[in-house]
N, C-alpha and C positions, 0 to 999 in steps of 0.2 A: 348410548348417553348413560352415565352412571349418575347416581344421584344418592345423596344421606342428608337427612333432616333431623336435627336435636338440639333442642332448646335454644330455639330461634337461630339456628346456625344450617347453613344449607351449603351444600358442595355439589358443583356441576362442571363438567367438562364443555368447554365451547371452541369454537373456532373462531381466528381471526376476525373472520367476517361478522359474525355474531356480535363478539365482544366491540368491535369497533364502530358497530353500528348504534352502540349506546352512547351515552355522553358523560365525563367523569369531571368531578371537581378534587382540586387538592386543598387542605387546608393550608392555612398561612404557615405554621411551624415544619411543613415538609414539602414547601414549594421548591426547594433546592434541587436542581438536576445537577447530579455530582459525577456521574460516569465519566471514566478517562477514555482516551483514545483505545487504549487495549481492550477496554470492556466492550466498544462499541466494533471494533473489527473483529473480535472472537464472536459476538453474537452474528453478525453479517456473514462471516465465513462459514460458521457453523450451520447456517441457513442456506447458505450457497452450495457446501458439501454436501447435505441432507438433499436437495433438489437434483443437483447434478448426479449423484450415484444412481438414480433413477432414469433420468430424461436423456433420451437419445434423438440424433437429431431428424430423424425421420417420423417421429411420431407427432399426431395431432393435438388438437387443442383439447379434446377429450379426454386424452390417455391419462392425465395428469390423476384424475381422479383415483387410479389404482396404484398411485406412488405410495411409498410409505408413509404414515404420518410423522410428525414431529412435536414433540412435546416441550413446551417452555415453561414448565412449572406452574406453582400456584400464586394466586393473589390474593388479598383482602379487600372486601370494599363492606358498605353499609349503603343503604338506600337514603337517597335526600330530596324528597318530592320526586321531581322527574328525572333526576339524575343520580349518579352512584359516587360516593366519595372514596376515593382511593387511599387506601391505608397501607398497603404494604403492595410494592410492585411497580410502583411509579418511575422506576428507572428503566426496566423492560418495556413499558408501556410507552414512555416517552420516544425511546430509541425507535420502538416500531412505528410509532407516528411518523419520524422523521423519516424513516426509510420508507413508508408509503407516499409520502410526499414527493420522495424524490422518484419513485417509482411512476407515480403520476405524471409528472414532468416528462420523464422519459418516454413515457408512452404517447403522450401529445406530441411530442417532438417525431416520433416513428410515424403518426397519423393512426394510432390506433385507439381510435377516439372511444369506442363502445367501451373498451377495456379501462381506458383511463376516465371514464365516467364513473366503471363499479368501482376503481380505486379511491377516487375522488369522493365517493359517498362514504366511505371509510375513514376518511380524512378529516372532512367536515359535512355538516347536515343544515339544510335550510328551513328554519322554523321561526314564527311570529315576525315573520320580515326582514329577517337578516341571518347571516350564515354564523353558524358555532362549530367551534373545533371539536374535535371529539375529546381530547383534553382542555378543559376550559379554562384557562388563565389569562386572564387580560394580560399581564405584563409580556407574555410571549406573542401576543397577535401579530406586532406588525414583523416580528423575525418570521414567522410563519409564513406571511403573506409574501415577503421576500423570497423566502425559499420556492414556494410554488410558482412565484413568477420568473423564478430564476435569475431575480434582480440583485443588487450588491445591497449590504446592509452593515451600516456602521453601529456596530456592538459596544464602542468604547463607552458611551453615556449609558448603557443599560445595567441591570444587576449583574452580578457576577453569574448566577444562574442562566441567564439569558446570554450571556458570552459564553457560556460555556455549551449551551444549545447550540448557538451558530458554530462554536468549532467542530463540536460533535458532526453536525450535517454535514460539513466539509469531509470529515473523516468518511462517514458513509459513502460520500460520491468517490472516494479514494479507494476505499475497500471494497464495493460492489464489483465482481470480478469482470472482466469484458465479455465473458461469455454470455453473461445475464442480462448485457447491454445490446446484444445481438437478437437475432429472431427469435429466441426462446423467452424474450421477456415477457411477453403475452401469458404465455404459461406458466412461468413462474409466479407474475401476480395472480393466477386462478390458485396456483398450489400454495401459496401464501395465506390466501383468504380462505381456503377450504381445508387443507391438509396440516396447518399448522394449529396446535392445541393448547391452550390453557386451562388451569381448573381453578374458578371463581369460587371463593369460600366467601360468602355472603352472610353478616351478621346482622339481626334485627336492629341494633343500633351502634351508635359511635363508642359506647364504654365497652359494648361486647367485642366490637372488631378490633378493639385496641387490646385487650385481654387474649383473644387468640394471637394477633402478632406478637405479644410478648412470650406465648406458651411456645410458638413456632421457632422464635429467634434465641430464647434465654433459657430456656428449659430442656432437660433431657437430651441433651447434644450428643448424637451417636459416635462412635469412635471412627475416627478416621483411618485411611490408611498410615498415616504417620504414627498413630498411637499403636497400631496393632504391629508394624513394623519395630518400633521400640519394644515392645513386650516381647516378639519373637526373637530378637537379637539380645535383649538382656536376659532372659531366662535361659539363654544358654552359655552366656558368658562365665559362669563359675564365680568365683569369689570377687571378681572385680566390678560386680553389680553398683555399689554406691558410687565408685568413681567413675564408671561408664553413664550413670544418671546424671551425674553431675556435668560431663562433657555432653551429654545430650541435651541438657537444660539449656547450658551456655550456647550452644549451636542454635536451638530454638530463639532465646533470646536475641540474638545477633541478627538472625535473618528475620525475625517478625519486624524489625524496625522498619524494612522496606514492605511490608504489607504482611496479612494475616495469612495469605496463602503460599507465600514465599518458600516456607520451609519445604510444603509439599512439593512446589515447584522444582525446589532444589534437588529434591531427590529423585524425582522423574527424569531431569536434565543429566543427573550423575549416572543412571543406570541405562539412560539411551546412550549417552555419550559413549560410554566405556564397557558396558555389558552386552546390551542388546543387539539383537541383528541389525547390521549396519544398513541393510535396505528398507528399515521403516515398518516392518510386517509385523512387529512386536510393540510399535507405539502404541496401537488403541489398548493393548492388554494392559501396558504399562501405566499408561493414563488414567485407566479405570480404575485398578487397584494393584498398585506396585508392589505392596506388602505381601500379595497373594504371588506374585511372580518371584519375588524371591522366597518365599517360604517352600515353594514346589520345586525350587532349583536353585539351592543356596551354593551349589558349586559354580554357579555363573558368576559370582561375585566373590570367588575364594574361600567361602565359609564351608570348608570341608572337614573340620575338626572341631568340636564344641570347646570353649574355653578360649586359648589363644586366637585362633582365627578371627572370633566374633569380637574380642577384643581389640585387636587388630584393627578391626574395619570401622570401629566407632572411634578410637584414639587416632589413628593414622587416616585413613581412608576418607572416612564422614568428615573429620574435623579439619583435615588439610582442604578437603574439596569445600568445605562450605565457608572458609576461610578466602578461598580464591574466587568462589563465585559472590561471595559478598564484595570484594573488592571491584569484580566486573561489576555488578549492581551499581556501586559508586561510580564508576567510570561513565555507565551510562545516562545516570542520571544529572551529573555536572561534569563539565568536559574538563579531563584531566590532561595533564602533560604527559606525552607518550601513550595515551590512550584514546586519542582523538575520534578515531577510527569507529571505537565502541559507542562512543556517542551519536557519531554520525548514524550507525546502523539503528540505534533506539529511533532516533529521529524519523527514520524512514521506516519503521516498522519490521525491520528485520530481527524480530527474536529469537528465529533459529542460530542466531549466531553464539549464543550461550553453548548450545548443544556442541558446534563445531570446535569452539575453543575449550571448553572443558575435557572433550577427547584427546586433546593434544598435550594437557597439562598432567604432570607425575605429581605426586604427593610431596617429593622431595625438592621441586622447582624451587627455586628461590624467588623473592618478590620481583626481582630485576628480571628473570627468565619468563616468569608468569606475563609479565608486562610485554616482553618482548613477541611472545608467542599470539598474545591475544591481540597487539597491533597488527601483528602480520595477517594473521586470519581475518580480522575485521576489516584491514584494508583490502583483503582479495574479494570479500563480499561486496564492499562499497564500490570497487571496481567495477565488479560483475554489473552491480545496480545502475551505476551510472552509463556504461556502456549499452544496457538495454534500454534507457532513457533516451539516448541520444540517437539512437537506432530504432525509436518508435515499437519497440518490442512490449506486448502488454503484460510479460510474465515479471512483473515487479512488485508483487503480493508478497504475504506473509508464506503460503502454501507454495508458491514458486520458489521461494529460498529455500522451504524444507527440502525441496527434491533437490535442489542442488547439493545443500548440505549433506543428504544421505548418499549421493555419488561420491564427495569427497571424503565422506568417513572413514572407508576402510584403510584409505591411502593415509590420513592424518593420524589414524591408530597406529599405523606401523613407526610414525616418525616418534625420535626420543629428544633430538636437540633442535636448538634453533636454526642451526645451520641446515638440518635435515628438512625444515619448513621451508626456509628460503630457497631451497632447490626444488622443492615440489611445487611451491606455489609460483615460482618462475616458470616451471614447464608449463603449469595450468593457465598463468596468464599467455604465455607464448600461442597455446592452443584456442585461445577464446575466438568465438567466431565473428566479432565484431571489431571495428576501430573506430576513430573519433571522427571519420569523413563524414558522418552525418550530420555533425555539429552545423557544417556548411549549408544544409537545408533544413534544419529544424525550425519549428516554428510552434507559437503557443496555439494550443487548442483545448483540450480537456486535461493536459497536464501541466497545470499551472504550480501545482505543489512542487513537482520534480523539477520545474523550471527554475523556480525559486531557490532551491538547493543547489543547482548547479552554478545559477548567477551567486547565491551566497559563498559558495566554495571558491570561485574564481575571484569575486570581489576581496574576499580576505586574503587571498595568497597575494595579490598585487600589494594590499596594504600592508601584510606581514613582511613582503619581501623588500617592501621602502621604509622599513622600520617603524611602522603605525602599528597599533594594537590589533592582534588579529580578533576579530568580533564575528566570526560566523555563528555563534550560537544566537547572539543579538540580534543578526540578520534575519534567523528563522523564527525568530520569536519566543525564545525559551529563556531570555536574559541568564541567569545563573546556574539554572536547573530545567531539566526536562518536565519535572513535576511543578514549575512555577504557576504556570498556566494566567498569569496576569500579564505576561509582556505581547505587544501585539507584532508581529514578524512585519519585516521590511515588505513594500510592495514591489511589484513588478510596475516599471514605468516605462510605457511607449515613447521613445524619442518622438515619433510623430503624433501629434496630437490627432484624436479622432475625427476629421474633418477633411473630407477630400478635396475640396475647393481650394484648401489652403496648399495642397501638394502638387498640383497639376504641372509645376515646373520640376518634379522629381523624377519623372519618366515613366509614370504610371497612367495607363489610358482609362482606366474606368474605376468604379467603386470597389468591384470585385478584386482587381488587381492590387487597389490601394489597401483594402483590409489585408489582403494576404502579404505583401511587402511589410506593411506596418506590423504584423505578428511574427514575422522572422526573428530568430534569436539575436543575430546582429543588431535588430532594431530596438533592443531590451536593455536596461540597465534595473538596478536595485537600489530602490531610496526609502529612507524612513518616511512612515505614511504620512506624517504632518508634512513634509516637505512636497512628498509627491502630490497631496491634496492642493497644496498653494500655487503651483505653477503648472501642473499635469496638463491644462487644456491650452496652454500658451502655444505658439509657433515656436520652432526652434530658434531662430534668431533671439526671441526674448527668453528662452530657457537656458541659452548658452552660459550667461554670467552667472546664473544659477548653479550650473552643473560645474563651475570652476571651483566653488566652494565645497564639493562634496569629496566621496572617496577618489582615489584615484584613478579608478577604472572609469567612473563618470567623468571626472575632472578631466580624462586624458583628450576628451572632444575638445578643449578649450586650449588654445597655444600657450597660455600661461603655467599650463602644469608642465610645461619642457622648459621654462627657465626659473634659476635659483630653486630647483628642486634636486639637489645631488643625489639623495637616499633613491628616488626614483628613478633617475638615470642611470645609477649603478645596477640597479634590480634589472632594467631593460637591457643593460649591456650584459650582465652576468647569464641572463637567460637567453641571451639572442635573440631578443624582441625586438630590436631597434627599427626593424623594417615594417613591422604591423601596429606598431602604435603610432597614431597619425592623428594629428588635429584637423578639423573641420570647421575654420572658422566663416566660411562662407555659406555654407548650406549643407545639408546631410540628404543625400539621393540615393536611388538605389545601388550604386555602386559602392558607394559610403556602407551600407548595409551590409553589401557582400564582403567588402573589404573587414568590417567588424567581426562577420561570422569568422573569417579568416583567423583573426585575431584571438577569438573565442577558443575555437580549435586550438590553435598553439597552447593555449594556458593549458587546457585540459590535457594536451598530451604532455605536458610538464607535470602537472599536479599528480597524475595517474600514471605516470611513466615507472616501469617495474623496479628499475633502480631507486627511483624516489620512494617507492613504498619499500623497500628493504628487501626485496626478491632477488633471486640470482638471476642476471639476465641470461635468456637462452635465446638463441637467433635460430627460426627454422626458416628455411629458404622456400619451402613449400606448404603453406598453411593447411592444415589437415582439418576437416570438418569431422565432427565428431560422429560416431557412429549412432544409430537409433538407441541404440544400450546406454552410450554415454552421454549423449545429449539429452536434454530434458524431455519427457516425451511427451507429445500432444494430450492434454487430459482431457479434451472436449472434444474428440472425433477428427471428423474428415479437415484435412488443409489443402490449401490450393495446391501446393506440392504433390501432394499425395494425387489429386486428379491429374496432374501432368505425369506423373510416373506410368499412370496406366493409358496417357494417350489421349485424354479427353480435353485437356488443355495445353496449351505449348506457349512457348516464350515469345513475347511479342505481341500476343493476341491484345486487342483493344477492348477497353472494357468502358460502358455507358450507365451513367446513374442519373437519375431525375428526381427532383422534389417536385411532386406535382402541385401543392399548392402555391409556389412560388415559379414553377414553370422554369426551374433552373437546371441547366445539364451540366455533368461533370463527367470529365474524361480521364481514363487511367490506363496503365498496361502492366501486363504481367512480366515480372523479370524472368531471368534463367532459372534463378532460386525459389521462385514461386512468390517473392513478395509483389505487394502491389506500390507502382510507382504513379502519383498524381502526374498528369500532363504540365498543369499550369505550373506548377512549384518546383516538380524534381524530387519532391521527397517521398522516400520509402517508407513502406509500413508492412509489419508482419502480420496483419490479419486485414481482411475485408473490413470488418466494422470500423477498426481503427483508422482505414485510409476513408472510409464513408464520414466517419463523425469529422476528422480534419476538413475534409472537403466541403462539408455542407457548414460547418461550424457551429453545430448542434452538440448537445450533451451526450448522445448515442446516436446509433446507425443500425439497420439490420442488415449487415453487410452482406449476406450471403442472398437476399431477395432485393436487394438495392443495385448491385451492380450486375449489370447484363451484359453478353456480348455485342459488341459492335457490329453490324451487317455491314456488307459492303456500301450501301446506300447511306449510311450513316446513322440509320435507324436502331432502335434495341432491339436484339434477339432475345433468345432465351437467359433468364436470371440464371447465376450459377448455382443457385439451389435447386433448379430443375436438373442442372449437369451433375450435381451432388447424388441427387435422389436416383437417377441412372445408373450411376455407379455403386450405388450400395444396393438396388435391386438386381443389377445384373451380378452381383457378387465380385466386381471386378477389384475391389480392395481387400478381399478376403484372400487373395492368391499372392501376395507380396506383403513385405515388411512396411510399417509405416515408415513415413521419412521422418528425418530431422527436421528440425526448425528451420524455416528458409534463411538464408544468409543474405547479406547485404551485398550488392555487387564487387564493392572493393575488397571487400574480405575474399570473395572467390576470386577475383583476380589478382590476389597476392598483394594489395596494398600494405606499407606499411603500418605495423599495430601503433 
């Protein structure tokens, strides 16, 4: 531990466990929690990657102590009686607090009670006859209580800060990788508590703490990579320095409208997209100090001769690239005609789209060509995203798409025209390992955000096709801009009210079957929050007249939607959907749910069809599974398919999982490609934890320890973690190449894409 004390100022490094054993206050003038989704995702992703670079599946609980530490920066506080007043650092502290609450809940769900207690002690403490949260702000209490309980919370009547707190908590749920929600969660909790450090700068009083804060933030700012790159380039440009300085300042001003860090983000993206190694091996170096990367090897960016090369770099490459980047940022923040996919990717956190798009753009591309290229590439990433969603592939986070972008980067760099891109993406789309068959079995579990997106897209498609406004952005809660933060997303509506006794005539035998059918995609709609709240608990017969007044996808349940609505009729005829759009005036049973799922599948197949996206259609008679080098690589170790490859598991093997606290038993089977098919629903998953989470209905599941082989007498045999351990100890997995990600059965069997 390091320590420095001078004139009432003390600096020490502390672990998260130590710091969150204290209590902190926020003064009224700085209680606003303002972090955006991107900040939260970046912090969670950085922590996850730092942990996963050292963790191995065969590590025991004690080995985390040898993992590399992670430093989260300094913060400023001063003592106030028994508590400390946070002057600087509350955004990080609040986000860490939200992460700890989420981890505590996941641990409880997994039955890791002791570890949950440990984390819970960092979330809140008991003193004076009541619980006090680590960050003690009264207006947050109700929100934090709901998060701890896994309950819903209506933030609409709260302050802007609390509304943002609730939204960012949902972002943490989305951003935490599935690998960390699996069996390594207790180890990650230990690592976060004991191997993540912050430096506390403690002042004797409030005035001194604010003086320190102002000194840290307002004075003596060091030169950035951007400053150093400008100095390097302009010093070698010869007589054009004044002109180049004006161009540089204009670039900074234009990009800074989108945020203080955006100019630096632009240079990182430009260098990674067009000049760095396509495999991502130079990403960290450029992100750390891009000016140094250029200075050491200027020829990589075409800077061979002093003077003209440097002038051209600023006036042509940088100036045109900055203008293109600015247009992309505009389209990402506000849904723009011809660039809708860029907006959708921003909504879904696929920020690596900028890297791929900038790789395809040329400095002399017209604005129209820029739009066409951007929409094509963004549409491809959107297609990959939605296919992974409907096939329960957990690789839908920012880092997963970074890997997909690096795979595509060399080929995209080789393209020059829009037609080149259309052909390339047509081939890529034809070779994707998934199709939309998964929609038929898809259900709501811990994928609410993703299903809301799917429902928003198909709802908007039906509306716009029937000559109604396309309001997908409003459905998703973004109003006119991604950065609004004020709009409330539409809510997923269950057609069946949440009461089994009201639905015994629908063909379900028990409460478990009822919940499973109720959560199927075909039993879901998207409605405005106020409308959903007003009749969401009613029985179907009472809901139906209200449905008739809503969007066409919802209204299509009622017979009146098919009368005197010529535009809706023309839409159905044009898209060939007459046979799947059906009214259900007399009731909505399990057969109706399946029929609606088929309708949703057909809509997805139209929206994300290759020619609809602008790709050149390519027909492949034999679907080809990408090799391990082409397919995204397993990032977190062993997969079921790997154990099948070495003969320890086989297709059709029955699996059994049990929730001991409720004595509920679940059954599944291994498919030919190593996916997990739940027996009750037929829904398939790419991971054991994903299958376990969906089966149990909880927020997480330690899949490798939860699922066991089923013995001939129906009892549980060895957990799959034991079989994996056997493979590792015997070195079986070292003798062959890792498998590609498992494919759904329909893709393996050559079903239409």
